[in-house]
C-alpha positions as CSV (number, residue, x, y, z in Angstrom):
1,X,33.4,-7.6,-70.0
2,X,32.5,-4.3,-71.7
3,X,28.8,-3.6,-71.2
4,X,28.2,-7.0,-69.6
5,X,28.7,-5.8,-66.0
6,X,27.6,-7.8,-63.1
7,X,28.1,-8.6,-59.4
8,X,30.9,-11.0,-58.7
9,X,29.7,-13.8,-56.4
10,X,32.7,-16.1,-56.6
11,X,36.3,-16.0,-57.7
12,X,38.8,-18.9,-58.3
13,X,42.5,-18.4,-58.3
14,X,45.0,-20.8,-59.6
15,X,48.0,-21.0,-57.3
16,X,51.6,-22.1,-58.0
17,X,52.5,-25.6,-56.8
18,X,54.3,-25.5,-53.5
19,X,55.4,-27.8,-50.8
20,X,53.4,-28.1,-47.6
21,X,54.3,-28.9,-44.0
22,X,54.8,-32.6,-43.3
23,X,56.2,-32.9,-39.8
24,X,58.6,-31.2,-37.5
25,X,59.8,-30.8,-33.9
26,X,62.6,-29.7,-31.6
27,X,65.6,-31.1,-29.9
28,X,66.8,-29.3,-26.8
29,X,70.4,-29.4,-25.6
30,X,71.6,-28.2,-22.2
31,X,75.1,-26.9,-22.7
32,X,75.3,-25.4,-19.2
33,X,78.1,-22.9,-20.0
34,X,79.9,-21.1,-22.8
35,X,82.8,-23.5,-22.8
36,X,80.6,-26.5,-23.6
37,X,78.2,-24.5,-25.9
38,X,80.7,-23.2,-28.4
39,X,82.1,-26.6,-29.8
40,X,78.6,-28.0,-29.9
41,X,77.2,-24.9,-31.6
42,X,80.0,-25.1,-34.1
43,X,79.0,-28.7,-35.1
44,X,75.3,-27.7,-35.2
45,X,76.0,-24.8,-37.5
46,X,78.2,-27.1,-39.7
47,X,75.2,-29.5,-39.8
48,X,72.9,-26.6,-40.8
49,X,75.3,-25.5,-43.6
50,X,76.2,-28.9,-45.0
51,X,73.0,-30.9,-44.5
52,X,70.0,-28.5,-44.2
53,X,70.8,-25.6,-46.6
54,X,71.2,-27.7,-49.7
55,X,67.7,-29.2,-49.2
56,X,64.7,-27.0,-50.0
57,X,62.6,-29.7,-48.3
58,X,63.9,-28.9,-44.8
59,X,64.3,-25.8,-42.7
60,X,66.1,-25.4,-39.3
61,X,66.2,-22.9,-36.5
62,X,68.8,-22.8,-33.8
63,X,68.1,-20.7,-30.7
64,X,70.6,-20.1,-27.9
65,X,69.4,-18.7,-24.6
66,X,71.5,-16.8,-22.1
67,X,71.8,-20.0,-19.9
68,X,73.3,-21.7,-23.0
69,X,70.4,-23.9,-23.8
70,X,70.4,-24.7,-27.5
71,X,67.0,-25.4,-29.1
72,X,67.1,-26.9,-32.6
73,X,63.7,-26.8,-34.4
74,X,63.1,-28.5,-37.7
75,X,60.3,-28.3,-40.4
76,X,60.1,-31.1,-42.9
77,X,58.0,-30.5,-46.0
78,X,56.1,-33.1,-48.1
79,X,59.0,-33.0,-50.6
80,X,61.3,-34.4,-48.0
81,X,62.5,-38.0,-48.8
82,X,63.7,-40.0,-45.8
83,X,63.3,-40.4,-42.1
84,X,63.4,-37.2,-40.0
85,X,64.8,-39.2,-37.0
86,X,67.7,-40.4,-39.1
87,X,68.2,-37.0,-40.6
88,X,68.9,-35.3,-37.3
89,X,70.9,-38.2,-35.8
90,X,74.1,-36.4,-36.5
91,X,73.1,-33.7,-34.0
92,X,72.6,-36.3,-31.3
93,X,75.9,-37.8,-32.0
94,X,77.6,-34.4,-32.0
95,X,76.0,-33.6,-28.6
96,X,77.4,-36.8,-27.1
97,X,80.9,-36.1,-28.4
98,X,80.7,-32.6,-26.9
99,X,79.4,-34.0,-23.5
100,X,76.1,-32.2,-24.0
101,X,72.9,-33.7,-22.7
102,X,69.8,-33.8,-25.0
103,X,67.0,-32.9,-22.5
104,X,64.1,-33.0,-25.0
105,X,64.0,-35.0,-28.2
106,X,61.1,-34.7,-30.6
107,X,62.0,-33.7,-34.1
108,X,59.0,-35.6,-35.4
109,X,56.4,-34.4,-32.8
110,X,54.6,-31.5,-34.5
111,X,51.7,-32.2,-36.9
112,X,51.2,-28.6,-38.2
113,X,53.4,-25.7,-39.3
114,X,51.8,-23.6,-36.5
115,X,53.1,-26.0,-33.9
116,X,56.6,-25.6,-35.1
117,X,56.4,-21.9,-35.7
118,X,55.0,-21.2,-32.2
119,X,57.3,-23.6,-30.3
120,X,59.5,-20.8,-28.9
121,X,56.7,-18.6,-27.8
122,X,57.0,-19.8,-24.2
123,X,60.7,-18.9,-24.2
124,X,60.0,-15.4,-25.6
125,X,57.1,-15.1,-23.2
126,X,59.5,-15.4,-20.3
127,X,61.4,-12.3,-21.4
128,X,59.7,-9.9,-19.0
129,X,60.9,-6.7,-17.3
130,X,59.8,-3.4,-15.7
131,X,60.5,-2.1,-18.3
132,X,61.8,-4.8,-20.7
133,X,64.7,-3.3,-22.6
134,X,65.5,-4.7,-26.1
135,X,68.3,-4.1,-28.5
136,X,67.7,-6.2,-31.7
137,X,70.0,-6.6,-34.6
138,X,70.3,-9.1,-37.5
139,X,72.9,-10.4,-39.9
140,X,72.5,-12.7,-42.9
141,X,74.1,-14.1,-46.1
142,X,72.5,-14.5,-49.5
143,X,74.6,-17.7,-50.0
144,X,75.8,-20.5,-47.7
145,X,77.7,-18.8,-44.9
146,X,81.4,-18.9,-45.0
147,X,83.5,-20.1,-42.1
148,X,84.3,-16.5,-41.0
149,X,80.6,-15.8,-40.6
150,X,80.0,-18.9,-38.5
151,X,83.0,-18.1,-36.4
152,X,81.8,-14.6,-35.9
153,X,78.4,-15.8,-34.7
154,X,80.0,-18.3,-32.3
155,X,82.8,-16.1,-30.9
156,X,81.0,-12.7,-30.8
157,X,77.3,-13.3,-30.6
158,X,77.3,-16.4,-28.4
159,X,80.7,-16.0,-26.9
160,X,80.4,-12.4,-25.8
161,X,77.0,-10.7,-25.9
162,X,74.9,-13.5,-24.3
163,X,76.6,-12.7,-21.0
164,X,75.7,-9.0,-21.2
165,X,72.0,-9.3,-20.4
166,X,70.2,-12.2,-18.7
167,X,67.2,-12.4,-21.0
168,X,69.1,-12.5,-24.3
169,X,68.7,-14.8,-27.3
170,X,70.4,-15.7,-30.5
171,X,68.2,-17.0,-33.3
172,X,69.8,-18.6,-36.3
173,X,67.6,-19.7,-39.2
174,X,67.4,-21.0,-42.7
175,X,64.6,-19.9,-45.1
176,X,63.9,-23.5,-46.1
177,X,61.0,-24.8,-48.2
178,X,60.4,-24.0,-51.8
179,X,60.8,-20.4,-50.8
180,X,64.6,-20.6,-51.4
181,X,63.9,-21.5,-55.0
182,X,61.5,-18.7,-55.7
183,X,62.2,-15.0,-56.6
184,X,63.4,-13.1,-53.5
185,X,61.4,-10.3,-52.1
186,X,63.2,-7.0,-52.3
187,X,63.7,-6.7,-48.6
188,X,63.5,-8.4,-45.3
189,X,64.7,-11.9,-44.3
190,X,63.7,-13.3,-47.6
191,X,66.8,-11.8,-49.1
192,X,69.0,-14.1,-47.1
193,X,69.4,-17.9,-47.3
194,X,71.0,-17.9,-43.8
195,X,70.2,-15.3,-41.2
196,X,70.6,-14.7,-37.4
197,X,68.9,-12.4,-35.0
198,X,70.7,-11.0,-31.9
199,X,68.1,-10.1,-29.3
200,X,69.7,-8.4,-26.3
201,X,67.1,-8.2,-23.5
202,X,67.1,-7.3,-19.8
203,X,64.9,-6.0,-17.0
204,X,65.6,-2.3,-17.1
205,X,64.6,-1.9,-13.4
206,X,67.4,-4.2,-12.2
207,X,70.3,-2.8,-14.3
208,X,72.3,0.3,-13.4
209,X,72.5,3.3,-15.8
210,X,76.2,2.8,-16.4
211,X,75.6,-0.9,-17.1
212,X,72.9,0.0,-19.7
213,X,75.3,2.3,-21.4
214,X,78.0,-0.3,-21.4
215,X,75.6,-3.0,-22.9
216,X,74.5,-0.6,-25.6
217,X,78.1,0.3,-26.5
218,X,79.2,-3.4,-26.6
219,X,76.3,-4.3,-28.8
220,X,77.0,-1.5,-31.2
221,X,80.7,-2.5,-31.3
222,X,79.8,-6.0,-32.3
223,X,77.5,-4.7,-35.1
224,X,80.3,-2.4,-36.3
225,X,82.5,-5.5,-36.5
226,X,79.9,-7.4,-38.5
227,X,79.8,-4.6,-41.1
228,X,83.5,-5.2,-41.8
229,X,82.8,-8.8,-43.0
230,X,82.3,-8.5,-46.8
231,X,79.8,-11.4,-47.2
232,X,77.5,-10.2,-44.4
233,X,74.2,-8.2,-44.7
234,X,73.7,-6.3,-41.5
235,X,70.4,-5.0,-40.2
236,X,68.7,-5.5,-43.5
237,X,65.3,-5.8,-41.7
238,X,64.0,-2.6,-40.1
239,X,62.3,-4.6,-37.3
240,X,65.7,-5.1,-35.8
241,X,66.5,-1.5,-35.2
242,X,65.6,0.7,-32.3
243,X,64.7,4.4,-32.6
244,X,67.6,5.3,-30.2
245,X,70.3,3.4,-32.1
246,X,73.4,5.4,-32.8
247,X,73.7,6.9,-36.3
248,X,76.7,4.6,-37.0
249,X,74.6,1.5,-36.7
250,X,71.5,2.5,-38.5
251,X,70.7,0.8,-41.8
252,X,69.8,2.7,-44.9
253,X,66.2,3.0,-45.9
254,X,66.9,2.0,-49.5
255,X,68.3,-1.3,-48.2
256,X,65.5,-2.1,-45.8
257,X,62.7,-1.3,-48.3
258,X,64.4,-2.8,-51.3
259,X,65.0,0.3,-53.4
260,X,65.1,4.1,-53.3
261,X,61.6,4.2,-55.1
262,X,60.1,1.9,-52.4
263,X,61.7,4.0,-49.6
264,X,60.3,7.3,-51.1
265,X,56.9,5.7,-51.5
266,X,56.8,4.6,-47.8
267,X,57.9,8.0,-46.6
268,X,55.1,9.6,-48.7
269,X,52.5,7.3,-47.2
270,X,53.8,8.1,-43.7
271,X,53.7,11.8,-44.3
272,X,50.1,11.8,-45.8
273,X,48.6,9.5,-43.2
274,X,50.5,10.5,-40.0
275,X,51.4,14.2,-40.5
276,X,51.7,14.8,-36.8
277,X,54.0,11.7,-36.3
278,X,51.8,10.2,-33.7
279,X,53.0,6.7,-34.5
280,X,56.6,7.7,-33.6
281,X,57.9,4.7,-31.6
282,X,58.5,1.9,-34.0
283,X,61.6,0.4,-35.7
284,X,61.3,2.7,-38.8
285,X,61.1,6.0,-36.8
286,X,64.6,7.1,-37.8
287,X,63.9,6.5,-41.5
288,X,60.6,8.3,-41.6
């Protein structure tokens, strides 16, 4: 300190205590069609709400593909007490009662967080088109989701939009881990205890122009309905917006970046470093 200046050769930082990944894995259910998928999904969302959300030691992701395959992925942290196999047994029982077949069962099969986090990459990798058209949106709640929110996800997101485009997905997630006990970041998914992503995707080469317009309108109509539900945060993450989204569906920059001050700071950085707007096709284009 002071005049005693020198070259730093090592630095030790003390970190906060945190839980670490213990085990995890996925259960895959073949629902075949919408009629079968909706009652099973309702029970799966109830399980997520009642059993997973109260526990910081577990996180869960539910993914529904356009062929109504439901993939439930779990992460168990070292603070989890109990048997993961017993913990997820309710899902297996619910599947049987809904006449849904479990085609892959491995909730205890991943040894690292990376294995769990990357388990869906093969599904996403199959979303290809020439060009691939995407319309992404998100919703979330800062508290445990109410029944009206769960019904909205089942009836509107799964019941309606999944049939619009053949490569679409719905991702429903909990934050999980000790992160839900920490101070929230000012923006992004960390603001929400429960959140869902609506990924509408199709091969642009195989869809007629009028059908593209129809898909876009229906998606925006669903998002407009979501904004009428008081407990829902809608499009709070800028990565779920397209530059060509209609003005009515665009989120506010103050919301996405956490505050007006943060928003002004980002705009200033953009203006100084990219005055010619060369980086113009990204989710934040309409905000910059």
